[in-house]
N, C-alpha and C positions, 0 to 999 in steps of 0.2 A: 384371740385369747379363748381358751376353752372354759367350761363352766367351773373348773377348779382354780382358775386364775392363772394358768400356765400360758405363756406366750407362745403362739404357734408360729409366728414369723417375726423376724427382727426388722424387716423392711415395711415401712408403712405403704399402703396402696394409695397411690396419687392418681387422681382422675379429675376431669374437668366437669363442670356443672351444667352438662348438656346430655343429649340422649347418647351420643357416642361414649361419654365418660361413664354414664350409668351402666351402659352395657359392658364396658370394661370392668367396672367394679363387680357386676354380677358374674362375670367369668372368673374373675379372681377369687371371689367368694366360693363359687362352685369347685374351683381348682383345689383351694385349701381344704374344702369338705372332703373331697375325694382323697387327698393326700393323707388325711388324719382319720378317715373313716367315720365321719360325723354325718348324722341324718338331718339334724335341725340347726338352724342358724337364727341369731338374733343380732340385728345391726343396731348399734347404740349411737345416739347423736345428741348433741345439745340443741335445745329448742330456742336458739338465739337468732335474732334477725329474721330474715325471710329465705336464707339459703337452703335450709333443711327441708323446706315445705315440698318442693318438687321432687326431691330424691325420695323423701319418706313416702309420698304417694305413689311413685313409680315402683319402689321396692314392694310395697304392699300388693300392688297390681302383679308382681312377679311371684307372689306367694312367700315373700321373705318377711318375717315379723320384724317390726321396728319398735325400739324403745327409745323414749325421750328422757334424758337425764337433765335435771335442773342445774342451770350454770352455777348456782351457789354451791351445789354439791361438788361439782368439779373443782371450783375454786378451793373449798375447804380441804378436799382430798389431795390436791396437788402437792401441798407442802408435806404431807404425810408420806408420799411415795418416796421422796429423796431428800427430805428436809431442807428444801429450797423453794422459794416462790417463784422461780424462774417459769417461763412460759415458751412452749414450742408446740407445734402441731403434733410431732410424734409423741411427745410427753402427755399432751392433752388427750390424745386418742388412747393411750394406755390407761389414763385416769377414768375416762369415760367407760372403756371396756371393763375396768375393775368394778366400777359402780354397778354396771348391769349384771356382771357375774355375782355380785353380792345382793342383787334384788333392789337396788336404789334407783328405780326408773318407773316411768309411766307408760303403759302400753299405748301406741299410737293407732288410732282408728280414724280413717278418712271420714269426713263430714259429707253429707248429701250436698248437692249442688245448691239447693233452696237455702240451707243453712249458711254455706259460704257466701252466697249473694246478701243475705241479711247481715252477716258480719261485716261485709264490705260497706253496706249501706249505713250501719251504725257508726263504723269508724269515720266514714265521710261526714256524717251528721255531727259527730263530736268535734271534728276539725272545724267546720263552719260555724258551730256555735261558739267555740272558743274565739275564732277569728272575728265574727260580728261583734262579741264582747269587747274586744280590743278596739275595733273601729268606733264603736259607741263612746268608749272611754276616751279615745283620742278626739272625737268630736266635742265631747263635754269639756275636755281640757282646753281645746281651742276657743270654745265659746267663753269659758271662764277667763281665759288670758285676754281675749279680745273685748269682751263685754262684762267686766267684773260686777 
């Protein structure tokens, strides 16, 4: 989709979530750029789960700007597109592209390695704090049942 919201290709670009798929996506993007005489490109994606993370980092490494769209924005705008709450990958791609063309996104900027490691450590700590709380509660419950 171009910056005016005009769809440039009717076929979605299907690719696998690995290096070969990423390279195929880049080739497809460059081909569309050349066909339509465009200089700049922004790839929009939802920041749900973890599937977006590798492709976003790889695209930034290739000099392609990445825009993250809030999943709630996608959900709310989906019904506006065709007055239907139906879900499909091509429809989601159009809704995300539309949100990016209207400026409803956050630019993605990769974090330093140290920041990523700290984030993983904090996530692991939160997991183990919750797990240890559950274990403590279970032990208290067993003690209360066995020794009232």
